[in-house]
Biotite code that builds the C-alpha atoms (Angstrom):
import biotite.structure as struc

atoms = struc.array([
    struc.Atom([-6.906, 17.463, -55.910], chain_id="A", res_id=1, res_name="MET", atom_name="CA", element="C"),
    struc.Atom([-9.979, 16.085, -54.130], chain_id="A", res_id=2, res_name="SER", atom_name="CA", element="C"),
    struc.Atom([-8.818, 12.570, -55.026], chain_id="A", res_id=3, res_name="ASN", atom_name="CA", element="C"),
    struc.Atom([-5.524, 13.222, -53.210], chain_id="A", res_id=4, res_name="LEU", atom_name="CA", element="C"),
    struc.Atom([-7.352, 14.561, -50.158], chain_id="A", res_id=5, res_name="THR", atom_name="CA", element="C"),
    struc.Atom([-9.594, 11.501, -49.945], chain_id="A", res_id=6, res_name="SER", atom_name="CA", element="C"),
    struc.Atom([-6.589, 9.177, -50.238], chain_id="A", res_id=7, res_name="VAL", atom_name="CA", element="C"),
    struc.Atom([-4.822, 11.115, -47.489], chain_id="A", res_id=8, res_name="LEU", atom_name="CA", element="C"),
    struc.Atom([-7.824, 10.895, -45.154], chain_id="A", res_id=9, res_name="SER", atom_name="CA", element="C"),
    struc.Atom([-8.140, 7.143, -45.821], chain_id="A", res_id=10, res_name="GLN", atom_name="CA", element="C"),
    struc.Atom([-4.458, 6.658, -44.992], chain_id="A", res_id=11, res_name="LEU", atom_name="CA", element="C"),
    struc.Atom([-4.868, 8.591, -41.743], chain_id="A", res_id=12, res_name="GLN", atom_name="CA", element="C"),
    struc.Atom([-7.870, 6.473, -40.768], chain_id="A", res_id=13, res_name="GLN", atom_name="CA", element="C"),
    struc.Atom([-5.918, 3.321, -41.534], chain_id="A", res_id=14, res_name="GLU", atom_name="CA", element="C"),
    struc.Atom([-2.974, 4.553, -39.455], chain_id="A", res_id=15, res_name="ARG", atom_name="CA", element="C"),
    struc.Atom([-5.199, 5.269, -36.426], chain_id="A", res_id=16, res_name="SER", atom_name="CA", element="C"),
    struc.Atom([-6.849, 1.850, -36.758], chain_id="A", res_id=17, res_name="ARG", atom_name="CA", element="C"),
    struc.Atom([-3.470, 0.123, -36.885], chain_id="A", res_id=18, res_name="LEU", atom_name="CA", element="C"),
    struc.Atom([-2.232, 2.093, -33.881], chain_id="A", res_id=19, res_name="GLN", atom_name="CA", element="C"),
    struc.Atom([-5.212, 1.022, -31.807], chain_id="A", res_id=20, res_name="SER", atom_name="CA", element="C"),
    struc.Atom([-4.679, -2.603, -32.804], chain_id="A", res_id=21, res_name="GLN", atom_name="CA", element="C"),
    struc.Atom([-0.980, -2.346, -31.938], chain_id="A", res_id=22, res_name="LEU", atom_name="CA", element="C"),
    struc.Atom([-1.823, -0.902, -28.525], chain_id="A", res_id=23, res_name="ASN", atom_name="CA", element="C"),
    struc.Atom([-4.237, -3.742, -27.789], chain_id="A", res_id=24, res_name="SER", atom_name="CA", element="C"),
    struc.Atom([-1.604, -6.304, -28.849], chain_id="A", res_id=25, res_name="ILE", atom_name="CA", element="C"),
    struc.Atom([1.002, -4.649, -26.622], chain_id="A", res_id=26, res_name="GLN", atom_name="CA", element="C"),
    struc.Atom([-1.395, -4.728, -23.660], chain_id="A", res_id=27, res_name="ASN", atom_name="CA", element="C"),
    struc.Atom([-2.070, -8.411, -24.269], chain_id="A", res_id=28, res_name="ALA", atom_name="CA", element="C"),
    struc.Atom([1.661, -9.184, -24.400], chain_id="A", res_id=29, res_name="VAL", atom_name="CA", element="C"),
    struc.Atom([2.236, -7.272, -21.160], chain_id="A", res_id=30, res_name="LYS", atom_name="CA", element="C"),
    struc.Atom([-0.612, -9.124, -19.466], chain_id="A", res_id=31, res_name="ALA", atom_name="CA", element="C"),
    struc.Atom([0.729, -12.494, -20.561], chain_id="A", res_id=32, res_name="LEU", atom_name="CA", element="C"),
    struc.Atom([4.294, -11.673, -19.542], chain_id="A", res_id=33, res_name="SER", atom_name="CA", element="C"),
    struc.Atom([3.157, -10.647, -16.061], chain_id="A", res_id=34, res_name="GLY", atom_name="CA", element="C"),
    struc.Atom([3.886, -6.969, -16.418], chain_id="A", res_id=35, res_name="LYS", atom_name="CA", element="C"),
    struc.Atom([1.023, -4.647, -15.574], chain_id="A", res_id=36, res_name="SER", atom_name="CA", element="C"),
    struc.Atom([-0.160, -2.125, -18.120], chain_id="A", res_id=37, res_name="ALA", atom_name="CA", element="C"),
    struc.Atom([-0.391, 0.753, -15.644], chain_id="A", res_id=38, res_name="GLY", atom_name="CA", element="C"),
    struc.Atom([1.855, 2.130, -12.940], chain_id="A", res_id=39, res_name="PRO", atom_name="CA", element="C"),
    struc.Atom([1.969, 0.207, -9.674], chain_id="A", res_id=40, res_name="THR", atom_name="CA", element="C"),
    struc.Atom([2.629, 1.353, -6.148], chain_id="A", res_id=41, res_name="ARG", atom_name="CA", element="C"),
    struc.Atom([5.590, 0.054, -4.242], chain_id="A", res_id=42, res_name="GLY", atom_name="CA", element="C"),
    struc.Atom([5.387, -2.310, -1.322], chain_id="A", res_id=43, res_name="GLY", atom_name="CA", element="C"),
    struc.Atom([4.445, -1.169, 2.116], chain_id="A", res_id=44, res_name="GLY", atom_name="CA", element="C"),
    struc.Atom([6.808, -0.538, 4.993], chain_id="A", res_id=45, res_name="MET", atom_name="CA", element="C"),
    struc.Atom([6.029, -0.991, 8.651], chain_id="A", res_id=46, res_name="SER", atom_name="CA", element="C"),
    struc.Atom([5.922, 1.944, 11.031], chain_id="A", res_id=47, res_name="ALA", atom_name="CA", element="C"),
    struc.Atom([8.872, 0.503, 12.920], chain_id="A", res_id=48, res_name="ALA", atom_name="CA", element="C"),
    struc.Atom([10.903, 0.334, 9.716], chain_id="A", res_id=49, res_name="GLY", atom_name="CA", element="C"),
    struc.Atom([10.107, 3.949, 8.869], chain_id="A", res_id=50, res_name="ARG", atom_name="CA", element="C"),
    struc.Atom([11.040, 4.965, 12.430], chain_id="A", res_id=51, res_name="ALA", atom_name="CA", element="C"),
    struc.Atom([14.406, 3.204, 12.156], chain_id="A", res_id=52, res_name="ARG", atom_name="CA", element="C"),
    struc.Atom([15.150, 4.865, 8.838], chain_id="A", res_id=53, res_name="ILE", atom_name="CA", element="C"),
    struc.Atom([14.137, 8.287, 10.189], chain_id="A", res_id=54, res_name="ALA", atom_name="CA", element="C"),
    struc.Atom([16.291, 7.813, 13.301], chain_id="A", res_id=55, res_name="ALA", atom_name="CA", element="C"),
    struc.Atom([19.275, 6.804, 11.191], chain_id="A", res_id=56, res_name="ALA", atom_name="CA", element="C"),
    struc.Atom([18.813, 9.840, 8.962], chain_id="A", res_id=57, res_name="GLN", atom_name="CA", element="C"),
    struc.Atom([18.594, 12.140, 11.994], chain_id="A", res_id=58, res_name="ARG", atom_name="CA", element="C"),
    struc.Atom([21.803, 10.596, 13.316], chain_id="A", res_id=59, res_name="ALA", atom_name="CA", element="C"),
    struc.Atom([23.557, 11.196, 9.983], chain_id="A", res_id=60, res_name="ARG", atom_name="CA", element="C"),
    struc.Atom([22.466, 14.835, 9.922], chain_id="A", res_id=61, res_name="TRP", atom_name="CA", element="C"),
    struc.Atom([23.566, 15.325, 13.517], chain_id="A", res_id=62, res_name="ALA", atom_name="CA", element="C"),
    struc.Atom([26.958, 13.840, 12.694], chain_id="A", res_id=63, res_name="LYS", atom_name="CA", element="C"),
    struc.Atom([27.309, 16.196, 9.740], chain_id="A", res_id=64, res_name="ILE", atom_name="CA", element="C"),
    struc.Atom([26.261, 19.208, 11.784], chain_id="A", res_id=65, res_name="LYS", atom_name="CA", element="C"),
    struc.Atom([28.401, 18.196, 14.754], chain_id="A", res_id=66, res_name="GLY", atom_name="CA", element="C"),
    struc.Atom([25.541, 17.837, 17.202], chain_id="A", res_id=67, res_name="LYS", atom_name="CA", element="C"),
    struc.Atom([24.454, 14.919, 19.329], chain_id="A", res_id=68, res_name="LYS", atom_name="CA", element="C"),
    struc.Atom([21.721, 12.872, 17.764], chain_id="A", res_id=69, res_name="SER", atom_name="CA", element="C"),
    struc.Atom([18.398, 12.899, 19.514], chain_id="A", res_id=70, res_name="THR", atom_name="CA", element="C"),
    struc.Atom([16.557, 9.718, 18.692], chain_id="A", res_id=71, res_name="VAL", atom_name="CA", element="C"),
    struc.Atom([12.911, 9.690, 19.658], chain_id="A", res_id=72, res_name="ALA", atom_name="CA", element="C"),
    struc.Atom([12.052, 6.523, 21.516], chain_id="A", res_id=73, res_name="THR", atom_name="CA", element="C"),
    struc.Atom([8.575, 5.205, 22.054], chain_id="A", res_id=74, res_name="ALA", atom_name="CA", element="C"),
    struc.Atom([7.324, 5.422, 25.627], chain_id="A", res_id=75, res_name="PRO", atom_name="CA", element="C"),
    struc.Atom([7.378, 2.192, 27.620], chain_id="A", res_id=76, res_name="LYS", atom_name="CA", element="C"),
    struc.Atom([4.123, 0.317, 27.509], chain_id="A", res_id=77, res_name="ARG", atom_name="CA", element="C"),
    struc.Atom([2.351, 0.050, 30.828], chain_id="A", res_id=78, res_name="ARG", atom_name="CA", element="C"),
    struc.Atom([1.769, -3.419, 32.145], chain_id="A", res_id=79, res_name="LYS", atom_name="CA", element="C"),
    struc.Atom([-1.618, -4.392, 33.548], chain_id="A", res_id=80, res_name="MET", atom_name="CA", element="C"),
    struc.Atom([-1.739, -5.963, 36.964], chain_id="A", res_id=81, res_name="SER", atom_name="CA", element="C"),
    struc.Atom([-2.743, -9.598, 37.242], chain_id="A", res_id=82, res_name="SER", atom_name="CA", element="C"),
    struc.Atom([-5.862, -8.556, 39.192], chain_id="A", res_id=83, res_name="ALA", atom_name="CA", element="C"),
    struc.Atom([-6.955, -6.277, 36.346], chain_id="A", res_id=84, res_name="ALA", atom_name="CA", element="C"),
    struc.Atom([-6.417, -9.055, 33.805], chain_id="A", res_id=85, res_name="ILE", atom_name="CA", element="C"),
    struc.Atom([-8.451, -11.437, 35.986], chain_id="A", res_id=86, res_name="ALA", atom_name="CA", element="C"),
    struc.Atom([-11.337, -8.924, 36.174], chain_id="A", res_id=87, res_name="ARG", atom_name="CA", element="C"),
    struc.Atom([-11.306, -8.519, 32.394], chain_id="A", res_id=88, res_name="ILE", atom_name="CA", element="C"),
    struc.Atom([-11.316, -12.297, 31.882], chain_id="A", res_id=89, res_name="ARG", atom_name="CA", element="C"),
    struc.Atom([-14.200, -12.762, 34.308], chain_id="A", res_id=90, res_name="ALA", atom_name="CA", element="C"),
    struc.Atom([-16.247, -10.034, 32.620], chain_id="A", res_id=91, res_name="ALA", atom_name="CA", element="C"),
    struc.Atom([-15.595, -11.546, 29.189], chain_id="A", res_id=92, res_name="GLN", atom_name="CA", element="C"),
    struc.Atom([-16.611, -15.019, 30.393], chain_id="A", res_id=93, res_name="LYS", atom_name="CA", element="C"),
    struc.Atom([-19.833, -13.541, 31.785], chain_id="A", res_id=94, res_name="ALA", atom_name="CA", element="C"),
    struc.Atom([-20.572, -11.830, 28.458], chain_id="A", res_id=95, res_name="ARG", atom_name="CA", element="C"),
    struc.Atom([-20.014, -15.080, 26.551], chain_id="A", res_id=96, res_name="TRP", atom_name="CA", element="C"),
    struc.Atom([-22.188, -17.011, 29.020], chain_id="A", res_id=97, res_name="ALA", atom_name="CA", element="C"),
    struc.Atom([-24.983, -14.472, 28.549], chain_id="A", res_id=98, res_name="LYS", atom_name="CA", element="C"),
    struc.Atom([-24.634, -14.689, 24.769], chain_id="A", res_id=99, res_name="TRP", atom_name="CA", element="C"),
    struc.Atom([-24.727, -18.515, 24.797], chain_id="A", res_id=100, res_name="ARG", atom_name="CA", element="C"),
    struc.Atom([-27.816, -18.452, 27.028], chain_id="A", res_id=101, res_name="LYS", atom_name="CA", element="C"),
    struc.Atom([-29.574, -16.128, 24.579], chain_id="A", res_id=102, res_name="GLN", atom_name="CA", element="C"),
    struc.Atom([-28.646, -18.378, 21.652], chain_id="A", res_id=103, res_name="GLN", atom_name="CA", element="C"),
    struc.Atom([-30.210, -21.425, 23.317], chain_id="A", res_id=104, res_name="LYS", atom_name="CA", element="C"),
    struc.Atom([-33.541, -19.725, 23.987], chain_id="A", res_id=105, res_name="SER", atom_name="CA", element="C"),
])
């Protein structure tokens, strides 16, 4: 009876060894074929794309419910005056001039 038990334990050890080898071979095949071994995340989507999809979905729900769709629009961007831009440019040029002067000394 003990002989049978030892044979059974040896077979189980052999099976686990073969399984580990098979797993390593499968991982190597996946790596060579370009498929990753683990799960991967999907590609990214821009905020504008998500906003368009959300607006379209809101419109579909409004159509189903019989209401007008309310699409959220981004507020208009404020435009800087040319005088403000000129002041910013002058300040930046002064900062760069100061930096270059410090680098020379």
